[in-house]
PLY file of the C-alpha trace (Angstrom):
ply
format ascii 1.0
element vertex 74
property float x
property float y
property float z
element edge 73
property int vertex1
property int vertex2
end_header
-19.30 54.78 111.93
-20.38 51.99 109.68
-20.30 51.06 106.00
-22.58 49.02 103.66
-21.92 47.74 100.18
-25.38 47.74 98.89
-28.80 49.64 99.39
-30.47 47.86 102.30
-32.37 48.14 105.41
-30.20 49.13 108.36
-31.22 49.13 112.06
-29.50 50.25 115.10
-30.82 49.61 118.44
-29.50 50.50 122.00
-30.02 47.86 124.84
-29.35 48.15 128.52
-27.34 45.44 130.45
-30.46 43.63 131.19
-31.11 43.33 127.58
-33.99 45.61 127.34
-34.32 47.84 124.16
-33.81 51.41 125.29
-34.05 53.22 121.97
-33.83 52.59 118.13
-31.45 55.19 116.53
-32.01 54.05 113.01
-34.44 51.93 111.18
-34.45 52.72 107.47
-33.15 51.93 104.10
-29.80 53.44 103.36
-27.68 53.49 99.98
-24.36 52.03 99.84
-21.52 54.01 101.62
-20.16 55.01 104.77
-21.95 56.66 107.53
-20.73 58.59 110.53
-24.05 60.48 111.44
-25.18 58.06 114.11
-25.46 59.65 117.61
-27.28 58.69 120.70
-28.02 61.52 123.14
-28.54 59.22 126.10
-32.23 59.08 126.26
-34.69 56.32 125.89
-37.49 56.04 123.30
-39.75 58.44 125.33
-36.93 61.16 125.37
-36.16 60.71 129.14
-32.60 60.51 130.04
-30.92 57.32 131.05
-28.54 56.57 133.78
-24.78 56.43 133.25
-23.50 52.95 132.82
-22.88 50.22 130.22
-25.05 49.93 127.19
-24.72 47.81 124.01
-25.70 48.76 120.47
-26.78 46.27 117.75
-26.31 47.03 114.11
-28.25 44.90 111.67
-28.16 45.32 107.80
-28.42 42.84 104.98
-28.15 39.58 107.03
-25.30 40.96 109.09
-25.63 41.76 112.74
-23.00 43.02 115.13
-23.36 43.93 118.87
-20.89 46.25 120.72
-20.39 47.67 124.20
-20.35 51.38 124.99
-20.21 53.36 128.15
-22.45 56.39 128.91
-20.85 59.06 131.15
-22.67 61.96 132.37
0 1
1 2
2 3
3 4
4 5
5 6
6 7
7 8
8 9
9 10
10 11
11 12
12 13
13 14
14 15
15 16
16 17
17 18
18 19
19 20
20 21
21 22
22 23
23 24
24 25
25 26
26 27
27 28
28 29
29 30
30 31
31 32
32 33
33 34
34 35
35 36
36 37
37 38
38 39
39 40
40 41
41 42
42 43
43 44
44 45
45 46
46 47
47 48
48 49
49 50
50 51
51 52
52 53
53 54
54 55
55 56
56 57
57 58
58 59
59 60
60 61
61 62
62 63
63 64
64 65
65 66
66 67
67 68
68 69
69 70
70 71
71 72
72 73
């Protein structure tokens, strides 16, 4: 979940531990508000399943950027 204070472009990318982008989850303009509709189904950009392990997601919006760790378990 994330919140934005004004209408702005939002981008959320998933990266593997090697720093390679696995998939872009969101790359669009969104209105101000709170969002909980972001889900990653454990697939890469081609739709192929990725291995269980540690991944990172990066949220970028309106000059703000944050990276967090997550674990994919199958």
